[in-house]
C-alpha positions in Angstrom: 0.0 0.0 0.0 1.4 3.4 -1.0 2.1 5.9 1.8 -0.1 9.0 1.9 2.8 11.4 1.5 3.9 9.6 -1.7 0.4 9.7 -3.1 0.1 13.4 -2.4 3.5 14.0 -4.0 2.5 12.2 -7.2 -0.8 14.0 -7.4 1.0 17.3 -7.0 3.4 16.5 -9.7 0.6 15.5 -12.1 -1.4 18.6 -11.4 1.7 20.8 -11.9 2.4 19.1 -15.2 -1.1 19.6 -16.4 -1.1 23.3 -15.5 2.2 23.7 -17.2 0.9 22.1 -20.4 -2.3 24.2 -20.3 -0.3 27.4 -19.8 2.0 26.5 -22.7 -1.0 25.7 -24.9 -2.8 28.9 -24.2 0.3 31.1 -24.0 0.1 31.6 -27.8 -3.5 32.8 -27.7 -4.3 36.2 -29.1 -4.2 38.7 -26.2 -7.6 39.2 -24.6 -9.1 36.2 -26.4 -11.1 33.4 -24.9 -13.1 30.3 -26.0 -16.8 30.4 -26.2 -18.2 28.4 -23.2 -20.6 26.4 -25.4 -18.2 25.5 -28.2 -14.7 25.3 -26.7 -11.5 24.4 -28.6 -9.8 21.4 -30.1 -7.2 20.2 -27.6 -3.8 21.8 -28.1 -5.0 24.5 -30.5 -4.3 28.2 -30.1 -6.4 31.3 -30.9 -4.9 33.4 -33.7 -7.9 35.6 -34.3 -10.6 36.9 -31.9 -13.5 39.3 -32.4 -16.7 39.9 -30.4 -19.6 42.3 -30.6 -22.4 42.7 -28.1 -24.8 43.3 -31.0 -24.2 42.9 -34.7 -25.6 41.5 -37.9 -24.2 38.3 -39.3 -25.0 35.9 -42.2 -24.5 32.2 -41.8 -24.4 29.7 -44.6 -27.4 27.4 -44.4 -27.4 25.7 -47.8 -25.0 24.9 -50.7 -23.5 28.2 -52.0 -23.5 29.3 -55.6 -20.4 31.4 -55.7 -20.2 31.4 -59.5 -23.6 33.2 -59.8 -22.4 35.9 -57.5 -19.1 36.3 -59.3 -21.0 36.6 -62.6 -22.9 39.5 -61.2 -19.7 41.0 -59.6 -21.5 40.6 -56.2 -19.6 38.1 -54.1 -20.5 40.1 -51.0 -24.3 39.7 -51.6 -26.0 37.8 -48.7 -29.6 38.2 -49.9 -29.9 34.7 -51.2 -31.7 31.8 -49.5 -28.4 30.1 -48.9 -27.7 32.6 -46.1 -29.3 32.9 -42.7 -29.5 36.5 -41.4 -29.2 36.9 -37.6 -28.7 39.7 -35.1 -27.3 39.4 -31.6 -24.1 38.9 -29.7 -21.4 37.6 -32.2 -18.2 35.8 -31.4 -15.6 34.9 -34.1 -12.6 32.8 -33.2 -10.0 31.3 -35.4 -7.8 28.5 -34.1 -4.5 27.1 -35.3 -4.7 23.3 -34.9 -1.7 21.2 -33.7 0.3 19.5 -36.4 -0.6 15.9 -37.4 -4.4 16.5 -37.2 -6.9 16.5 -40.1 -9.8 18.7 -41.0 -12.1 15.6 -40.6 -10.8 14.7 -37.2 -11.2 18.3 -35.9 -14.7 18.6 -37.4 -15.9 15.3 -36.0 -14.8 16.4 -32.5 -16.6 19.7 -32.8 -19.8 18.1 -34.1 -19.8 15.6 -31.2 -19.2 18.3 -28.7 -22.0 20.5 -30.1 -24.5 17.5 -30.1 -23.4 16.8 -26.5 -24.4 20.3 -25.5 -27.8 19.9 -27.1 -27.2 21.6 -30.5 -29.1 20.3 -33.5 -27.3 20.3 -36.8 -29.1 22.5 -39.4 -26.6 22.1 -42.3 -23.2 20.5 -42.9 -21.1 19.9 -46.0 -17.6 19.0 -47.2 -15.6 20.2 -50.1 -17.7 20.3 -53.3 -21.0 19.5 -51.6 -20.8 23.0 -50.0 -21.4 24.5 -53.5 -24.2 24.5 -56.0 -22.7 26.3 -58.9 -19.9 25.8 -61.4 -17.1 27.1 -59.1 -16.5 24.6 -56.3 -12.9 25.3 -55.1 -12.7 24.7 -51.3 -10.8 27.9 -50.6 -13.8 29.9 -51.9 -15.9 28.7 -48.9 -13.2 30.1 -46.6 -13.4 33.4 -48.4 -17.1 33.6 -47.9 -17.4 32.3 -44.3 -14.2 33.5 -42.7 -14.4 37.1 -44.0 -11.7 38.5 -41.7 -9.0 36.1 -43.0 -6.4 37.5 -45.4 -4.7 34.2 -46.1 -6.8 32.4 -48.8 -4.7 29.2 -48.5 -5.9 28.4 -45.0 -8.8 26.5 -46.4 -7.2 25.3 -49.6 -8.2 21.7 -49.3 -10.5 19.3 -47.3 -12.9 22.1 -46.2 -15.7 21.2 -43.9 -18.6 23.2 -42.5 -21.4 22.7 -39.9 -24.2 25.0 -38.8 -25.9 24.1 -35.5 -28.6 25.6 -33.3 -29.4 25.4 -29.6 -32.8 26.6 -28.5 -32.8 28.3 -25.1 -35.8 29.4 -23.0 -35.4 33.1 -24.0 -33.2 33.0 -27.1 -31.5 30.7 -29.6 -27.8 30.2 -30.1 -26.2 29.4 -33.5 -22.8 27.9 -33.9 -20.7 27.5 -37.1 -17.5 25.6 -37.4 -15.4 25.8 -40.6 -12.3 23.6 -40.9 -9.7 23.4 -43.7 -6.2 22.3 -44.6 -3.2 23.7 -46.3 -0.6 21.0 -46.6 0.2 20.1 -42.9 -1.6 23.1 -41.5 -5.2 22.8 -40.2 -7.4 25.8 -39.3 -10.7 25.9 -37.5 -13.0 29.0 -37.5 -15.8 29.2 -35.0 -18.7 31.7 -35.1 -21.3 31.8 -32.3 -24.4 34.0 -32.5 -26.5 34.5 -29.4 -29.7 35.8 -31.1 -31.4 38.3 -29.0 -32.9 41.8 -29.1 -30.7 44.9 -29.1 -30.4 46.8 -25.8 -32.5 49.8 -26.3 -33.1 53.2 -24.6 -29.4 54.0 -24.9 -29.9 57.5 -26.3 -29.8 60.1 -23.5 -31.7 63.4 -23.5 -31.5 66.1 -20.9 -34.5 68.4 -20.7 -34.8 71.6 -18.8 -36.8 70.1 -15.9 -34.3 67.2 -15.5 -31.5 69.8 -15.4 -33.3 71.8 -12.8 -33.9 68.7 -10.6 -30.3 67.6 -10.9 -29.0 71.1 -10.0 -31.3 71.2 -6.9 -30.3 67.8 -5.7 -26.5 67.8 -6.3 -25.6 71.4 -7.4 -24.3 70.1 -10.8 -25.7 69.1 -14.1 -24.3 66.4 -16.5 -24.5 67.4 -20.1 -23.7 64.4 -22.4 -21.8 64.7 -25.6 -21.3 68.4 -25.7 -17.8 69.8 -26.2 -17.3 73.6 -26.4 -14.2 75.6 -27.3 -13.3 79.2 -27.0 -16.4 79.8 -25.0 -16.9 82.1 -22.1 -20.0 83.0 -20.2 -20.7 86.6 -19.1 -23.5 87.7 -16.9 -26.3 89.6 -18.7 -27.1 93.1 -17.7 -30.2 92.8 -15.5 -31.5 94.7 -12.5 -30.8 93.3 -9.1 -33.8 91.6 -7.5 -34.6 90.8 -3.9 -36.3 87.5 -4.8 -34.7 84.2 -5.9 -34.7 83.9 -9.7 -36.5 80.9 -11.3 -34.6 78.2 -13.2 -35.5 79.8 -16.6 -34.3 83.2 -15.3 -31.0 81.7 -14.0 -30.3 79.9 -17.4 -31.0 83.2 -19.2 -28.7 85.2 -17.0 -25.7 83.9 -18.9 -24.9 84.4 -22.5 -22.4 82.4 -24.5 -20.1 84.5 -26.7 -18.9 81.6 -28.9 -20.6 79.8 -31.8 -17.9 77.0 -31.9 -20.0 74.2 -30.4 -19.8 70.6 -31.5 -22.1 67.7 -30.4 -20.0 64.5 -30.4 -19.7 61.2 -28.7 -17.9 62.3 -25.5 -17.9 61.7 -21.7 -20.4 63.7 -19.7 -19.5 67.3 -19.0 -20.3 68.5 -15.5 -21.4 72.0 -15.0 
């Protein structure tokens, strides 16, 4: 029977080794990047591209793509066809560099199994020429259409594979896309996740006269959002002295701006 101290030492060494391997694997990740919690990453891969938006519009391929038809109209950016699914919501785009010795098929099968294990239902999948419906069916063209932020067209030069899956939640739906491809011994995986939901509204602020008067009475200051002034000075207007307290409208009229150089821009609030 092993002694407790020996077992603890072995466990400590194993944990330390695992942490070291994990740190080494993720050390090459793009700064500030992270996996999506519902999709994850292929073991040993590193993030080379990362982009998120709280609310954006995105088009996901949901049927074989006729690239030749778009090219004939000089409209390869057109997403109005029935082969594209238009969505709005929180968008995450992550490109992974897969460890050497893996194949596009192996990576895709792992992602498909992981998505199904999370409850996703596959809406569309394809491989190589089955991803196209027109005359042009070169695999790298799918990479150009799906991974729009990629500048290296050879990443998906061969053995391209694609899957679109959906997870229905109580208050929203989540769509996941995985695109994999090969270039000689290099394998790439591109993940897009769309959390379809409504845009956060009521984000445009207005400050009316009554709100300004209330704020001034409560705190002695008023926040004016997005107004920047330059070469402006305020001078008291010539008015007769009064023994009563002036009203808010009278107080605001007791100053006159001498500059017309006023811009309304996106800026932090100005306290007056």
